[in-house]
Every structure is written in C-alpha cells, then in structure tokens.
Chimera marker file (.cmm) of the C-alpha trace (Angstrom):
<marker_set name="trace">
<marker id="1" x="47.717" y="39.812" z="27.622" r="1" g="1" b="0" radius="0.5"/>
<marker id="2" x="51.083" y="41.449" z="26.902" r="1" g="1" b="0" radius="0.5"/>
<marker id="3" x="49.471" y="44.952" z="26.755" r="1" g="1" b="0" radius="0.5"/>
<marker id="4" x="47.978" y="44.244" z="30.283" r="1" g="1" b="0" radius="0.5"/>
<marker id="5" x="51.494" y="43.500" z="31.602" r="1" g="1" b="0" radius="0.5"/>
<marker id="6" x="52.895" y="46.631" z="29.972" r="1" g="1" b="0" radius="0.5"/>
<marker id="7" x="50.175" y="48.777" z="31.400" r="1" g="1" b="0" radius="0.5"/>
<marker id="8" x="50.668" y="47.280" z="34.963" r="1" g="1" b="0" radius="0.5"/>
<marker id="9" x="54.405" y="47.881" z="34.709" r="1" g="1" b="0" radius="0.5"/>
<marker id="10" x="53.844" y="51.456" z="33.714" r="1" g="1" b="0" radius="0.5"/>
<marker id="11" x="51.342" y="51.970" z="36.617" r="1" g="1" b="0" radius="0.5"/>
<marker id="12" x="53.753" y="50.410" z="39.001" r="1" g="1" b="0" radius="0.5"/>
<marker id="13" x="56.648" y="52.814" z="37.849" r="1" g="1" b="0" radius="0.5"/>
<marker id="14" x="54.362" y="55.782" z="38.152" r="1" g="1" b="0" radius="0.5"/>
<marker id="15" x="53.303" y="54.801" z="41.686" r="1" g="1" b="0" radius="0.5"/>
<marker id="16" x="56.921" y="54.406" z="42.634" r="1" g="1" b="0" radius="0.5"/>
<marker id="17" x="57.915" y="57.970" z="41.381" r="1" g="1" b="0" radius="0.5"/>
<marker id="18" x="54.856" y="60.144" z="41.611" r="1" g="1" b="0" radius="0.5"/>
<marker id="19" x="54.203" y="59.860" z="45.474" r="1" g="1" b="0" radius="0.5"/>
<marker id="20" x="57.702" y="61.087" z="46.303" r="1" g="1" b="0" radius="0.5"/>
<marker id="21" x="57.111" y="64.215" z="44.172" r="1" g="1" b="0" radius="0.5"/>
<marker id="22" x="53.596" y="64.705" z="45.663" r="1" g="1" b="0" radius="0.5"/>
<marker id="23" x="55.059" y="64.463" z="49.252" r="1" g="1" b="0" radius="0.5"/>
<marker id="24" x="57.715" y="66.936" z="48.395" r="1" g="1" b="0" radius="0.5"/>
<marker id="25" x="55.151" y="69.382" z="47.188" r="1" g="1" b="0" radius="0.5"/>
<marker id="26" x="53.026" y="68.826" z="50.325" r="1" g="1" b="0" radius="0.5"/>
<marker id="27" x="50.113" y="67.354" z="48.474" r="1" g="1" b="0" radius="0.5"/>
<marker id="28" x="49.946" y="64.138" z="50.292" r="1" g="1" b="0" radius="0.5"/>
<marker id="29" x="51.121" y="62.797" z="53.772" r="1" g="1" b="0" radius="0.5"/>
<marker id="30" x="54.010" y="60.371" z="54.371" r="1" g="1" b="0" radius="0.5"/>
<marker id="31" x="51.565" y="57.497" z="55.129" r="1" g="1" b="0" radius="0.5"/>
<marker id="32" x="49.839" y="57.818" z="51.902" r="1" g="1" b="0" radius="0.5"/>
<marker id="33" x="53.009" y="58.079" z="50.051" r="1" g="1" b="0" radius="0.5"/>
<marker id="34" x="54.313" y="54.848" z="51.737" r="1" g="1" b="0" radius="0.5"/>
<marker id="35" x="51.103" y="52.967" z="50.691" r="1" g="1" b="0" radius="0.5"/>
<marker id="36" x="51.235" y="54.158" z="47.206" r="1" g="1" b="0" radius="0.5"/>
<marker id="37" x="54.960" y="53.166" z="46.785" r="1" g="1" b="0" radius="0.5"/>
<marker id="38" x="54.334" y="49.706" z="48.317" r="1" g="1" b="0" radius="0.5"/>
<marker id="39" x="51.512" y="49.291" z="45.709" r="1" g="1" b="0" radius="0.5"/>
<marker id="40" x="53.750" y="50.449" z="42.958" r="1" g="1" b="0" radius="0.5"/>
<marker id="41" x="56.449" y="47.996" z="44.129" r="1" g="1" b="0" radius="0.5"/>
<marker id="42" x="54.002" y="45.229" z="43.963" r="1" g="1" b="0" radius="0.5"/>
<marker id="43" x="52.752" y="46.035" z="40.468" r="1" g="1" b="0" radius="0.5"/>
<marker id="44" x="56.354" y="46.291" z="39.190" r="1" g="1" b="0" radius="0.5"/>
<marker id="45" x="57.645" y="43.122" z="40.798" r="1" g="1" b="0" radius="0.5"/>
<marker id="46" x="54.775" y="41.071" z="39.554" r="1" g="1" b="0" radius="0.5"/>
<marker id="47" x="54.795" y="42.409" z="35.997" r="1" g="1" b="0" radius="0.5"/>
<marker id="48" x="58.510" y="43.072" z="35.220" r="1" g="1" b="0" radius="0.5"/>
<marker id="49" x="59.631" y="39.421" z="35.061" r="1" g="1" b="0" radius="0.5"/>
<marker id="50" x="57.116" y="38.725" z="32.264" r="1" g="1" b="0" radius="0.5"/>
<marker id="51" x="58.426" y="41.686" z="30.166" r="1" g="1" b="0" radius="0.5"/>
<marker id="52" x="62.039" y="40.548" z="30.729" r="1" g="1" b="0" radius="0.5"/>
<marker id="53" x="61.499" y="37.091" z="29.394" r="1" g="1" b="0" radius="0.5"/>
<marker id="54" x="63.612" y="36.039" z="26.433" r="1" g="1" b="0" radius="0.5"/>
<marker id="55" x="62.430" y="33.740" z="23.752" r="1" g="1" b="0" radius="0.5"/>
<marker id="56" x="64.663" y="30.713" z="23.197" r="1" g="1" b="0" radius="0.5"/>
<marker id="57" x="65.703" y="31.222" z="19.495" r="1" g="1" b="0" radius="0.5"/>
<marker id="58" x="68.293" y="28.268" z="19.748" r="1" g="1" b="0" radius="0.5"/>
<marker id="59" x="65.767" y="25.636" z="18.794" r="1" g="1" b="0" radius="0.5"/>
<link id1="1" id2="2" r="1" g="1" b="0" radius="0.2"/>
<link id1="2" id2="3" r="1" g="1" b="0" radius="0.2"/>
<link id1="3" id2="4" r="1" g="1" b="0" radius="0.2"/>
<link id1="4" id2="5" r="1" g="1" b="0" radius="0.2"/>
<link id1="5" id2="6" r="1" g="1" b="0" radius="0.2"/>
<link id1="6" id2="7" r="1" g="1" b="0" radius="0.2"/>
<link id1="7" id2="8" r="1" g="1" b="0" radius="0.2"/>
<link id1="8" id2="9" r="1" g="1" b="0" radius="0.2"/>
<link id1="9" id2="10" r="1" g="1" b="0" radius="0.2"/>
<link id1="10" id2="11" r="1" g="1" b="0" radius="0.2"/>
<link id1="11" id2="12" r="1" g="1" b="0" radius="0.2"/>
<link id1="12" id2="13" r="1" g="1" b="0" radius="0.2"/>
<link id1="13" id2="14" r="1" g="1" b="0" radius="0.2"/>
<link id1="14" id2="15" r="1" g="1" b="0" radius="0.2"/>
<link id1="15" id2="16" r="1" g="1" b="0" radius="0.2"/>
<link id1="16" id2="17" r="1" g="1" b="0" radius="0.2"/>
<link id1="17" id2="18" r="1" g="1" b="0" radius="0.2"/>
<link id1="18" id2="19" r="1" g="1" b="0" radius="0.2"/>
<link id1="19" id2="20" r="1" g="1" b="0" radius="0.2"/>
<link id1="20" id2="21" r="1" g="1" b="0" radius="0.2"/>
<link id1="21" id2="22" r="1" g="1" b="0" radius="0.2"/>
<link id1="22" id2="23" r="1" g="1" b="0" radius="0.2"/>
<link id1="23" id2="24" r="1" g="1" b="0" radius="0.2"/>
<link id1="24" id2="25" r="1" g="1" b="0" radius="0.2"/>
<link id1="25" id2="26" r="1" g="1" b="0" radius="0.2"/>
<link id1="26" id2="27" r="1" g="1" b="0" radius="0.2"/>
<link id1="27" id2="28" r="1" g="1" b="0" radius="0.2"/>
<link id1="28" id2="29" r="1" g="1" b="0" radius="0.2"/>
<link id1="29" id2="30" r="1" g="1" b="0" radius="0.2"/>
<link id1="30" id2="31" r="1" g="1" b="0" radius="0.2"/>
<link id1="31" id2="32" r="1" g="1" b="0" radius="0.2"/>
<link id1="32" id2="33" r="1" g="1" b="0" radius="0.2"/>
<link id1="33" id2="34" r="1" g="1" b="0" radius="0.2"/>
<link id1="34" id2="35" r="1" g="1" b="0" radius="0.2"/>
<link id1="35" id2="36" r="1" g="1" b="0" radius="0.2"/>
<link id1="36" id2="37" r="1" g="1" b="0" radius="0.2"/>
<link id1="37" id2="38" r="1" g="1" b="0" radius="0.2"/>
<link id1="38" id2="39" r="1" g="1" b="0" radius="0.2"/>
<link id1="39" id2="40" r="1" g="1" b="0" radius="0.2"/>
<link id1="40" id2="41" r="1" g="1" b="0" radius="0.2"/>
<link id1="41" id2="42" r="1" g="1" b="0" radius="0.2"/>
<link id1="42" id2="43" r="1" g="1" b="0" radius="0.2"/>
<link id1="43" id2="44" r="1" g="1" b="0" radius="0.2"/>
<link id1="44" id2="45" r="1" g="1" b="0" radius="0.2"/>
<link id1="45" id2="46" r="1" g="1" b="0" radius="0.2"/>
<link id1="46" id2="47" r="1" g="1" b="0" radius="0.2"/>
<link id1="47" id2="48" r="1" g="1" b="0" radius="0.2"/>
<link id1="48" id2="49" r="1" g="1" b="0" radius="0.2"/>
<link id1="49" id2="50" r="1" g="1" b="0" radius="0.2"/>
<link id1="50" id2="51" r="1" g="1" b="0" radius="0.2"/>
<link id1="51" id2="52" r="1" g="1" b="0" radius="0.2"/>
<link id1="52" id2="53" r="1" g="1" b="0" radius="0.2"/>
<link id1="53" id2="54" r="1" g="1" b="0" radius="0.2"/>
<link id1="54" id2="55" r="1" g="1" b="0" radius="0.2"/>
<link id1="55" id2="56" r="1" g="1" b="0" radius="0.2"/>
<link id1="56" id2="57" r="1" g="1" b="0" radius="0.2"/>
<link id1="57" id2="58" r="1" g="1" b="0" radius="0.2"/>
<link id1="58" id2="59" r="1" g="1" b="0" radius="0.2"/>
</marker_set>
C-alpha cells in the first residue's frame, strides 16, 4: 500500500512540473497544461498527507 502512495505522489509531482516545461517548449496548449496541473495537484494533495504521517513512538 505504501508503494502505491509513493508512486501516486511522484506522479502528482511530475504532473505539476512537466506541463509547464512542455508549454514553454510549445509542445502542448495552455488548456492541456491547466488540466494536467490540476490532475497533478489532486494526486499530490491526496497522497502527501499519508507520506507525512509520523508514527507515535511515545507509547
């Protein structure tokens, strides 16, 4: 399960950075870039909290 969360976080980060580079190069349009970045944001915000959880070692 943890590996799936890590993979979705990486996908989210890639979808946040890569579309801007592709738009700069003229490979994709601004509409496609916006959609890809929204998808990346959703992936990241869903998966990141699970990676940032700390185990309670005080018990």
